[in-house]
N, C-alpha and C positions, 0 to 999 in steps of 0.2 A: 581483415575484420578487426576493429579496434577493441573487441571485448571478448571475454570468456565467461559464460554463466557458471557460477559455482554451485548455486542452490536457490530454492525459493526462500526469500527473506520473510515475507509476510503477505497475507491477503487481507483485504478490507471488505467486510460484509456490512451493507446498510441494513438496518433493522427498525421495525416499528415499536418494539418493546424491548428496550435495551436490558433492563433488569432480568427479564425472562430469558433472553438469549445468554446472558452471563451465567445464570443458574444452569441452563441446559448444557452449555459447553463445559462447565465445571463438573456437573454431575454425570453427564452421559459420556464425556470423552476424557475427563480428568485433567482439563486444562485450567491451571490456576491463574488467577489474576496477577499480572506482572506490573501493570501501570494503569492508573485511572486518571483521566482528565475529564471529569464530569462537566466542568465548565465549557468544554468543547463538544460534549456528547460522545466521548470516546473512551472505551475500555479495551486494553490490550491483554490478551491471554497467551500464555506460553504453551506452545505445541511442539515439544521436542526442541530442536534447534531453531525453529521458526516461530512466528507470532501469528495469531488470528486476532485482527482488530475488529471490534464491533462498534459501528458508528450509527448513532441515532439519526433516523431520517428527519430532516429539517434542522439538524444541529448546526452550530456555528460554522463548522468546516465541511458540512455536506455540500457537494458541488452540484449546481444546477445541471451541468452537462451529464450527470449520472442518470438523469431522467426521473420522472415522478414515481412515487411509491406505487407498487401494485402493477407495474407494467413489465415485469420480468427483468428489471435492471437493478438487482439488489447487490451485485458485486461492484464496489467502488473501483478497485484496481488490484492488479497483480504486481508484486514487487519481486524483482530478480536481483540477487547479489552478483555483481560483476567485478572483474579485474582485467586490465587496469581501469581506473576511473579518470578519463581525460575528457572533461565536458565538451571541449571544442571538437575533438575527434568523434565523440559520440554523436553530437548534434549533426555534424557533417555527414556521418555514415547513415544516420537515421533519416535525415532529409533526403539524401540520395536514393533511399529505398522507399520513399513515399510516406514517411511518418509526419504527423503534425507535431511540432515540438511544444511542450508545455513549460512549466515552471521549474527552475533549478533552485535548490535550497538545501540547507542543513536540516536533516530530519532524523527522528528516532526509528531504529529498526531492531531486528533480532539481536544484533551485536552491539547496540548502543547508537549514539549519535554519529552521523557522518554525512557525506555529500550524497545528493540524490537528484535525479532528473526525471521529470514526467514527460511522457509522449503518448500519442494516440495512434492506434493501428488504423488501417483503412476503414474499418467499420465503426470507429469511434470508441473502442475499448481503451481505457487508460492503463498504461503500464509504467511502472517506476523502475528505474535502474538505480541500484544502491551501491555506493562505493564502500571502501574499507572503513571500519570504525576509526574514530579519532583516538590518538594515542593517549 
């Protein structure tokens, strides 16, 4: 197996009222805003060592494959921090196990910017594997 899961890095929740959700998670759970990218419809909140990302439905980076609003598909994806991060080995391993491979890119996570790879499980749920942060 080419990876070991260290922890959950972040989750991304699609929401209809971004400002209300930011207020709720801040007040109810004490999650402070860490990073805002309002031009993308995204606010990232600190939740201990992890992040909760709130993504406005219909925003620039909202994905059509996440499904329409109101049909029970409000989680965009789950991100797992893994080591080592060898994208070729990961793609091969995931493909051998029936995953559909998505985009590989440099993305921001709970530990900062670093490599990541999206893939989809057999029921279409998107999962992100996040490598170590850049030095």
